[in-house]
RODO-2510 file (C-alpha; in nm, 4 decimals, decimal comma):
residues 94
     n   res          X          Y          Z
     1     m     0,0052     0,9456     8,3741
     2     k    -0,2608     1,1954     8,4107
     3     i    -0,3082     1,5318     8,2321
     4     l    -0,4155     1,8139     8,4789
     5     e    -0,5181     2,1620     8,4280
     6     i    -0,3566     2,4266     8,6559
     7     r    -0,3572     2,7761     8,6820
     8     r     0,0011     2,9283     8,6883
     9     g     0,0619     3,3133     8,6944
    10     g    -0,3074     3,3650     8,5897
    11     v    -0,2325     3,1235     8,2862
    12     t    -0,4175     2,7734     8,2503
    13     q    -0,1791     2,5193     8,1694
    14     r    -0,2343     2,1546     8,0894
    15     i     0,0532     1,9065     8,2599
    16     a     0,1199     1,5521     8,2573
    17     t     0,2159     1,3999     8,5991
    18     y     0,1839     1,0955     8,7909
    19     v     0,0327     1,2717     9,1035
    20     t    -0,3416     1,2618     9,1348
    21     p    -0,5483     1,5141     9,1773
    22     d    -0,6243     1,4179     9,5534
    23     v    -0,2764     1,4360     9,6235
    24     v    -0,2386     1,7629     9,4592
    25     d    -0,5222     1,9110     9,6594
    26     q    -0,3649     1,7436     9,9877
    27     l    -0,0290     1,9415     9,8949
    28     q    -0,2178     2,2458     9,8129
    29     g    -0,0561     2,2708     9,4828
    30     i     0,1975     2,0427     9,2718
    31     p     0,5881     2,0404     9,3255
    32     p     0,7610     2,1275     9,0379
    33     q     0,9607     1,7941     8,9959
    34     a     0,6059     1,6322     8,9781
    35     v     0,5080     1,7970     8,6547
    36     v     0,6508     1,5494     8,4162
    37     r     0,5507     1,7416     8,0539
    38     v     0,3512     2,0756     7,9881
    39     r     0,1202     2,0333     7,6996
    40     n     0,1825     2,3608     7,4768
    41     p    -0,1290     2,5265     7,3269
    42     d    -0,0028     2,3759     6,9852
    43     d    -0,0541     2,0463     7,1538
    44     s     0,3112     1,9764     7,1712
    45     l     0,4825     1,8460     7,4797
    46     q     0,7655     2,0125     7,6637
    47     v     0,9778     1,8054     7,8996
    48     n     1,0218     1,9344     8,2510
    49     a     1,4178     1,8963     8,3112
    50     l     1,3715     1,9302     8,6767
    51     s     1,1339     1,6259     8,6761
    52     r     1,3774     1,4245     8,4657
    53     e     1,6598     1,5190     8,7185
    54     f     1,4419     1,4029     8,9927
    55     l     1,3595     1,0818     8,8155
    56     h     1,7229     0,9876     8,7561
    57     a     1,8200     1,0632     9,1323
    58     t     1,5227     0,8407     9,2103
    59     i     1,6390     0,5464     9,0197
    60     a     1,9859     0,5997     9,1039
    61     l     1,8996     0,5741     9,4766
    62     a     1,6407     0,2773     9,4378
    63     a     1,7917     0,0752     9,1622
    64     p     2,0974    -0,1091     9,3506
    65     f     1,8153    -0,2398     9,5854
    66     d     1,5210    -0,3242     9,3714
    67     p     1,5443    -0,6881     9,1942
    68     d     1,2983    -0,5695     8,9546
    69     m     1,5112    -0,3014     8,8159
    70     q     1,8243    -0,5003     8,8488
    71     s     1,6719    -0,7652     8,6053
    72     a     1,5461    -0,4818     8,3661
    73     a     1,9266    -0,3352     8,3534
    74     q     2,0446    -0,6959     8,2641
    75     t     1,7894    -0,7238     7,9996
    76     r     1,8775    -0,4024     7,8517
    77     r     2,2619    -0,4472     7,9239
    78     d     2,3253    -0,1069     7,7765
    79     g     2,1531     0,0687     8,1000
    80     q     1,9459     0,3003     7,9199
    81     f     1,5891     0,4349     8,0170
    82     v     1,4053     0,6453     7,7712
    83     d     1,0941     0,8419     7,9053
    84     a     0,9314     0,9563     7,5865
    85     p     0,5663     0,9768     7,4922
    86     i     0,4258     0,7898     7,2017
    87     r     0,3389     1,1164     7,0382
    88     a     0,6935     1,2858     7,1021
    89     t     0,8094     1,5093     6,8604
    90     k     1,2021     1,5364     6,7686
    91     s     1,2194     1,8220     7,0042
    92     t     1,0943     1,6219     7,3143
    93     a     1,2614     1,2756     7,2324
    94     p     1,5908     1,2083     7,3867
***
């Protein structure tokens, strides 16, 4: 995951994304669902609900056909996937 600085509404924001800067340039911007988290001025992280929904939809489509995902689900058995940064606060952790 990369931290990128973007300008939105005249304000610079630091965002966490898996999209590389060269792809952002090619797209002439970053799609909203590609913003995984926003880093707030106090250095806390805010989860982007649209990104989480996109991730869940992608997993739901791909998992039935992906042997690695099937294996991971069998290992976990409860089927939970938690996407939380190591530095997550209680407000951002699921």
